[in-house]
C-alpha positions as CSV (number, residue, x, y, z in Angstrom):
1,X,21.7,-0.5,0.7
2,X,22.5,-1.6,-2.9
3,X,22.4,1.0,-5.6
4,X,18.8,0.9,-7.0
5,X,18.2,-0.8,-10.4
6,X,16.9,2.3,-12.0
7,X,18.1,5.8,-11.9
8,X,15.5,8.5,-11.0
9,X,15.6,9.6,-14.6
10,X,13.4,6.6,-15.5
11,X,10.7,8.5,-13.5
12,X,8.3,11.5,-14.5
13,X,5.4,13.4,-13.4
14,X,2.7,11.9,-15.4
15,X,0.1,14.4,-14.5
16,X,0.4,17.4,-12.2
17,X,-2.8,18.2,-10.5
18,X,-1.9,20.8,-7.9
19,X,-3.8,23.7,-9.6
20,X,-6.1,21.8,-11.8
21,X,-10.0,21.7,-11.3
22,X,-10.7,19.0,-10.0
23,X,-7.3,19.0,-8.0
24,X,-5.4,15.7,-7.7
25,X,-5.4,16.1,-3.9
26,X,-2.9,13.8,-2.2
27,X,-3.9,10.7,-4.2
28,X,-3.6,7.3,-2.4
29,X,-5.0,4.8,-4.8
30,X,-4.4,4.3,-8.4
31,X,-5.6,1.9,-11.2
32,X,-5.5,1.5,-15.1
33,X,-8.9,1.4,-16.8
34,X,-8.9,-1.0,-19.9
35,X,-9.1,2.3,-22.1
36,X,-5.6,3.0,-21.0
37,X,-6.6,6.0,-18.8
38,X,-5.1,6.3,-15.3
39,X,-7.7,6.7,-12.4
40,X,-6.9,7.9,-8.8
41,X,-8.8,8.7,-5.8
42,X,-8.2,11.7,-3.5
43,X,-8.1,12.9,0.2
44,X,-11.4,14.8,-0.7
45,X,-13.2,11.6,-1.9
46,X,-13.0,12.4,-5.6
47,X,-12.7,9.5,-8.1
48,X,-10.6,11.0,-11.0
49,X,-9.9,10.0,-14.7
50,X,-6.7,11.0,-16.0
51,X,-6.5,10.7,-19.9
52,X,-3.9,8.2,-21.3
53,X,-1.8,10.7,-22.6
54,X,-1.8,12.6,-19.2
55,X,-3.4,15.8,-20.8
56,X,-6.6,16.0,-18.9
57,X,-8.5,15.2,-15.7
58,X,-12.1,14.5,-15.1
59,X,-14.1,13.9,-12.1
60,X,-15.7,10.5,-12.4
61,X,-17.8,10.3,-9.0
62,X,-17.0,11.0,-5.4
63,X,-17.9,10.1,-1.8
64,X,-17.2,13.5,0.2
65,X,-14.9,11.3,2.2
66,X,-11.3,10.1,1.8
67,X,-10.6,7.5,-0.9
68,X,-7.9,4.9,-0.4
69,X,-7.4,1.9,-2.8
70,X,-9.3,1.5,-5.9
71,X,-9.8,-1.3,-8.5
72,X,-11.6,-2.1,-11.7
73,X,-13.6,-5.5,-12.4
74,X,-13.6,-6.8,-15.9
75,X,-16.5,-4.7,-17.3
76,X,-15.2,-1.4,-15.8
77,X,-17.0,-1.0,-12.4
78,X,-14.7,0.7,-9.9
79,X,-14.5,-0.2,-6.2
80,X,-13.1,2.3,-3.9
81,X,-12.2,2.0,-0.2
82,X,-13.3,5.2,1.7
83,X,-11.6,5.9,5.0
84,X,-14.1,8.6,6.4
85,X,-17.1,6.3,5.8
86,X,-15.6,3.0,6.7
87,X,-17.1,1.6,3.6
88,X,-16.4,0.3,0.1
89,X,-18.0,2.2,-2.8
90,X,-18.8,1.3,-6.4
91,X,-19.0,3.4,-9.5
92,X,-21.5,1.6,-11.7
93,X,-20.1,1.7,-15.3
94,X,-23.5,1.7,-17.0
95,X,-25.2,4.5,-15.0
96,X,-22.1,6.5,-13.8
97,X,-23.5,6.7,-10.4
98,X,-21.1,6.0,-7.2
99,X,-22.8,4.4,-4.3
100,X,-22.2,2.7,-1.0
101,X,-21.5,-1.0,-1.8
102,X,-20.2,-2.8,1.5
103,X,-19.3,-2.0,5.0
104,X,-20.2,-4.7,7.3
105,X,-17.8,-4.9,10.1
106,X,-14.9,-3.1,8.5
107,X,-13.4,-0.1,10.1
108,X,-10.5,1.2,8.0
109,X,-11.0,-0.3,4.5
110,X,-7.6,0.0,2.7
111,X,-7.3,-1.8,-0.4
112,X,-9.6,-3.9,-2.6
113,X,-8.7,-7.1,-4.8
114,X,-11.4,-8.5,-7.2
115,X,-12.0,-12.1,-7.5
116,X,-14.3,-12.7,-10.3
117,X,-13.5,-16.2,-10.7
118,X,-15.1,-16.8,-7.3
119,X,-17.4,-14.0,-7.1
120,X,-15.6,-12.0,-4.2
121,X,-14.4,-8.7,-3.2
122,X,-11.4,-8.9,-0.8
123,X,-10.6,-5.7,1.3
124,X,-7.7,-5.3,3.7
125,X,-8.8,-3.7,7.1
126,X,-6.0,-1.4,8.4
127,X,-6.7,-1.7,12.2
128,X,-3.7,-2.5,14.0
129,X,-3.9,-1.1,17.6
130,X,-6.2,-3.8,18.8
131,X,-5.0,-6.6,16.5
132,X,-8.2,-6.8,14.5
133,X,-6.4,-5.8,11.3
134,X,-7.1,-8.5,8.7
135,X,-8.9,-9.1,5.4
136,X,-12.7,-8.9,4.8
137,X,-14.6,-10.6,2.0
138,X,-17.8,-9.4,0.4
139,X,-20.1,-11.0,-2.4
140,X,-19.3,-9.1,-5.6
141,X,-23.2,-9.0,-6.4
142,X,-24.7,-8.2,-3.0
143,X,-22.1,-6.6,-1.0
144,X,-22.7,-9.1,1.7
145,X,-19.9,-10.4,3.9
146,X,-17.6,-10.1,6.7
147,X,-14.1,-10.9,8.3
148,X,-12.4,-13.6,6.1
149,X,-8.7,-13.8,7.3
150,X,-8.9,-13.6,11.0
151,X,-5.2,-13.8,11.8
152,X,-4.0,-10.6,13.4
153,X,-1.8,-8.6,11.0
154,X,0.4,-5.6,11.6
155,X,-1.6,-3.0,9.7
156,X,-2.8,-4.9,6.7
157,X,-2.4,-2.5,3.8
158,X,-2.0,-2.9,-0.1
159,X,-2.7,-6.4,-1.6
160,X,-2.2,-8.3,-4.9
161,X,-3.7,-11.5,-6.1
162,X,-1.2,-14.2,-6.8
163,X,-0.4,-14.8,-10.5
164,X,-2.1,-18.2,-10.3
165,X,-5.2,-16.7,-8.5
166,X,-4.8,-19.1,-5.4
167,X,-3.9,-16.7,-2.8
168,X,-3.4,-13.0,-1.6
169,X,-0.1,-11.2,-1.0
170,X,-0.7,-8.6,1.6
171,X,1.5,-5.8,3.0
172,X,1.9,-5.5,6.8
173,X,3.1,-1.9,7.2
174,X,4.0,-1.9,10.8
175,X,6.1,-5.4,10.7
176,X,7.2,-4.4,8.1
177,X,6.7,-7.3,5.6
178,X,4.6,-9.1,2.9
179,X,2.6,-12.0,3.8
180,X,0.7,-14.6,1.8
181,X,-2.8,-15.8,2.7
182,X,-3.8,-19.0,0.5
183,X,-7.3,-19.2,-0.7
184,X,-8.4,-22.7,-0.1
185,X,-10.5,-25.2,-2.3
186,X,-13.6,-24.2,-0.3
187,X,-13.0,-20.5,-0.4
188,X,-11.9,-20.3,3.2
189,X,-8.4,-18.3,4.2
190,X,-5.6,-20.7,4.7
191,X,-2.6,-20.1,7.2
192,X,-0.9,-16.9,6.6
193,X,2.9,-17.0,6.2
194,X,5.4,-14.3,5.9
195,X,7.1,-14.3,2.4
196,X,9.2,-11.0,2.3
197,X,10.7,-9.9,5.7
198,X,12.4,-6.4,6.6
199,X,10.5,-4.2,3.7
200,X,12.0,-1.1,5.2
201,X,10.6,1.2,6.4
202,X,6.9,1.6,5.6
203,X,5.6,-0.7,2.8
204,X,2.3,0.2,1.3
205,X,1.3,-1.0,-1.9
206,X,2.0,-4.1,-4.2
207,X,1.7,-5.1,-7.9
208,X,2.9,-8.0,-9.9
209,X,4.9,-7.1,-12.8
210,X,4.3,-9.0,-16.3
211,X,7.6,-11.0,-15.6
212,X,6.2,-12.3,-12.2
213,X,8.2,-10.1,-10.1
214,X,6.5,-8.5,-7.1
215,X,6.9,-4.5,-6.8
216,X,6.4,-3.2,-3.4
217,X,5.9,0.7,-2.9
218,X,7.1,2.3,0.4
219,X,5.5,5.2,1.8
220,X,8.5,6.0,3.8
221,X,11.3,6.2,2.3
222,X,10.1,7.1,-1.1
223,X,11.2,3.7,-2.5
224,X,10.0,0.9,-4.7
225,X,11.4,-2.5,-4.1
226,X,11.4,-5.4,-6.5
227,X,11.2,-9.0,-5.1
228,X,11.8,-12.4,-6.7
229,X,12.2,-15.6,-4.9
230,X,15.5,-16.3,-6.6
231,X,16.9,-12.6,-6.2
232,X,15.3,-11.7,-3.0
233,X,14.6,-8.0,-2.3
234,X,16.2,-5.3,-4.4
235,X,15.6,-1.6,-4.5
236,X,13.9,-0.9,-8.0
237,X,14.1,3.0,-7.7
238,X,14.3,5.7,-4.9
239,X,13.9,9.3,-4.7
240,X,16.0,10.7,-1.9
241,X,14.2,14.1,-2.2
242,X,10.7,12.6,-2.1
243,X,9.5,14.8,-5.0
244,X,9.0,12.9,-8.2
245,X,8.3,9.9,-6.0
246,X,6.6,11.5,-3.1
247,X,5.6,9.0,-0.6
248,X,4.1,6.5,-2.9
249,X,1.3,4.5,-1.9
250,X,-0.7,2.4,-4.4
251,X,0.8,1.2,-7.8
252,X,-0.4,-0.2,-11.1
253,X,0.9,-1.4,-14.3
254,X,0.3,-0.5,-17.9
255,X,2.7,-2.3,-20.3
256,X,6.1,-1.5,-19.2
257,X,5.0,1.5,-17.2
258,X,4.4,1.8,-13.7
259,X,2.1,4.4,-12.2
260,X,2.4,5.4,-8.7
261,X,-0.2,7.6,-6.5
262,X,1.8,9.8,-4.4
263,X,0.0,10.6,-1.0
264,X,2.8,13.4,-0.2
265,X,1.9,15.6,-3.3
266,X,-0.7,16.3,-6.0
267,X,0.6,14.2,-9.1
268,X,0.8,10.8,-10.4
269,X,4.2,9.4,-11.4
270,X,5.1,7.3,-14.3
271,X,8.1,4.9,-14.2
272,X,9.5,3.5,-17.3
273,X,10.5,0.0,-16.6
274,X,11.8,-1.1,-20.2
275,X,15.6,-0.7,-19.0
276,X,15.3,-2.6,-15.7
277,X,17.9,-5.3,-15.5
278,X,16.5,-8.8,-15.7
């Protein structure tokens, strides 16, 4: 394996929530709010807001379950996948209430992608044992929907909308690979194809960098890849000790900073990408 593009000195603990109240209990999902704050979901079902400067934590809602991926729409509503309840919850920005939004057919809702242009919420279903893992789609207004991409996937996990908005990139953790599912003109799912192979060992989350690079976070080892069509797969950063990067799951951008949830610990990590080689 080639040397990572970044040294571990580029990463720091942005917020340590091991003894705070509320505690940042093994966060899986992370997203950046339009006000610059960093939000995450925990194994106890809490939706937490970390201030933009990393100085405080506030509980914004909860499910009494286990939150996985989270995502914001353009007005600030937060959609959160819950493992315990096998449902997607929505925190209403106007009321502050967090309520069940959608659940039809899905068993392990893992990660949500919002498609406001078409009016849909896409959610990966991480059921791999009986080849039913795939992508569900729900109406953003009503929560009604069902299975959208019916092709069997090997543990569908984190997702990202393509920069052109015409398809979804999805991690298949057990393959391990990243696949692409086109969104056809009529809204149907096109034929899935593998675009990144051998993302060792357990890829989990995805996010597109401002320059169009695709970043892939790995639960094991504690590593983040960068992928470009012209360069292939490169190790961006890796923590052999799994302490600052501690089994990172979902990732999110704010400018030239990348934030990672760390399922293995109680903190959110910030990685400075300003010095990444082009």
